[in-house]
N, C-alpha and C positions, 0 to 999 in steps of 0.2 A: 663600108662602115665597119669599124672594129667592134667585136662583141663586148657588151657591158659585163661587169663581173658582180655577181650577187653572192654575198657571204650569208650562209644559212647554217643551221644547227644540225649536227650529225646525230643519228639515232641508230638503233639496231633493227629498225623496220626496213623492209624492202623498199628501195627508192629513197630512204632517209627522211624525206620531208614530213613534218608533223606540226611544227610551231606556227601559230596563226600569223604572227607579225612578219616573219620572212616570207610567208606564203603570199601576203598582199602584194609586194612588188613583183613576185613571180607571176601572179595573175595579170598585173598591169603590163608587164613586159610582153607576155604572151598575147594579150589582147591587142596591144599596139604593134604586134609583129616585129618587135625589136630583138635582134640577136643577142644572146647572153649565155654566159657559162656560170655554173654554180661552184663555189669553193666551200667545202663542208668543214665546219669547225666543231670540235668537241665542246660541249657546254662548259666543262671545267677549264678549257683553254681559251675562252673568249677574250678575257682581258689581255692575256699575253699576245694572242694573235692580232687583236685589233690595235694594240699599241704598236706592234710591228708595222701594221698597215698605215698607221698615222692618224687614226680617228681621235676625236676629242671625247673624254668621258662625260657621262651624264651624272647629275646629282641625285642621290637618294634622299629620302625624306629626312634622314638623320644627318645629312650634310656630307656623308662620305661619297666618294666617286666610284663609278662603275662603268665599264665598257659594255656595250650591248650590240646585238645584231637584230635586225638586218643592217647591213652596210652595203651601199652600192658604189662601185667605182666605175666611172665612165672615161675610158681612155680617149674618147673622141673630143672631150672638153677638158679633161683633167679634174673633173669634179669628184668629190668624195663625200657622200651624204649618209647620215645616220637617221634612224627613226623611219618607220614604214610610211607614216603620213607625209613627212617631209620628202621622202623619196618619190612618193606619188605626185606631189606638187612639182618637184623637179622634172620628172618625166613628162608631165603635162605641159610645162612651160617650154622645155627643150625639144620635145617631140609631140607637137600638138595634134597630129593626125589621130583620128579615132579618139575624141576627147572622153575623159572620164569625170570631168567637172564642167558639164555643160551649163550655159546660162548663168555664169558667175556664181556657181553653187558652192565654191570652196568653203566659205564660212559656215554654211548650213551643213555641209557634209562633215566638217570638222566637229560641229556640235553633235551631229548624229553619231559619229564614231564614239565620242565620249558617252553619250546617252546609252548606246547599245552595250558598251562594256559595263556600264553601271547596272544593267539588267543581269549580267552574267556573274559579275564579281562576287556577290554575296553567296553564290552556290559553287564556287570554284574548287572547293577542297577535294571532292572525289575525283575531279578532273586532274588536279595536281598529283594525286596519289597514283593515278594511272600513268601519268607522264614519267614518274620515276621508274616504272617497269619497262620502258622502251629505251632507256638511256643506258650507257655503259655504267658499271658500278661507280667509277670515279665521278662521272658527270651526274649520276643520280644523287650522290652525297652532296655535291656542290649545289645542285638544284634545290635540294631540301634546305640547305643552309641559306641560300639566297632568298628563296620564296617564303620561307617561314618567318622572315623579318617583317613581311607585310601580312601574311596569312598564317597565324600561329598554328603549330601542331597541337593535337593530332588531327590529321586530315580525314579520318574515317569515324570520328566520334558521333557525328550527327548525319549519317548517310541519308536516311529517309527524309529528314528535314531539308537537307541540301537539294535532293532531287525534286522535292516539292517547290522549293524556291526557284530552281532552274526552270521548271515547267511554268511557273507563274511569270517569270521573266519572258519566256517565249510566247506566252499568251498576250503579253503587252506588245511584243514585237509583231505578232500576228495582227493585232488591231491597227498598227501602223500600216502594214501592207493592205489591209482592208480599205483604208482610206485612199489608196492609190487607184488610178483609173486603168492601170495596166499591170503586167506581171512584175515590174520592177518598182523599187521604192519611189522613183520619179516617174511613175506611169509607164509610158512606152519607151522612156529614155534610160538606157543602161548607164550606170554610174559607179563611181568608187564606193558608194554606200552599199551596193549589192555585193561588191567584192569583200567588204568588211564582214558582212553577215556570213558569206560563204566560207571565208577562211577560218572562222571559229567553228563552223559546222564541219569543215574538213578535219580540224583537229579532233573533234569528237569521233569522227569516223575512223581516224587513224589510230588513236590511242585507247579508246574505250573497247570493252568487250563487245562482241558482235550483237548480243542481246541488248546491251546498254545503248548502242548507237541506233538499233532498230526502235527502241523506245522513244528516243528523241525524234528520229525521223518520222515517226507516226503521229506525233502531236499535231493538233490543229488540222486533222484530215490528211496527214502526210505532207504538209506544207514544207517542212524543213529538208526532207530528203529531196523534194522537187526543186527547192531553191538552189541547193548545192549542185544538182544535176544541170540545172539551167545555166548557172554561172560558169561551171566548168565547160559546158558546151560553147557558151558565148566567148570564152577566153581560149578556146581550142585546147583545153586540158582534159577533156573527157576521155 
């Protein structure tokens, strides 16, 4: 089997990885024991690089087009897939061993993905601010220009309020876990929903200051540090 190719975003951090969306297929590939290599792309060069690869652009809210990562290229089938959720669906269908969408859960997990992000999005400004600090200068400027279209600047104007909103969001997520009969969202069944949660936690751990990540990891009795550790172990990325 030829290694699959995952396109991810370069950073100035050791090991590079930081962005939650490319992290999701990385976790899935590792969980399913699929061989893959990572090609790193500067944030400012995504459009140029992905056009060269041959991906189709996505539509922004204002109607303009934008190329994004993650992108997965599978030389075994010739497939070229964009969007982390669509990549997960592709990998599940093409390589069904060790399922991540058990019991026909694709529609529910798609809804979960959207609901989880809706908890985080209102408080994303201080996270975005930290992201600019781990990118190259050119990519940081590009990131600010791209993300400020949806999340207006300044990103540090309501810091305390944003942290309160983030904690409120995770209090809601904690209630979801409390309704499960096991340590995963689907009880004793590991799924893509757990990967979604963990990959956002991974970003916090990677881009935030140490005390800021410790703050999040301690919420709800240390739940979120434990979730990340459990998912990394399950996906053999610990």
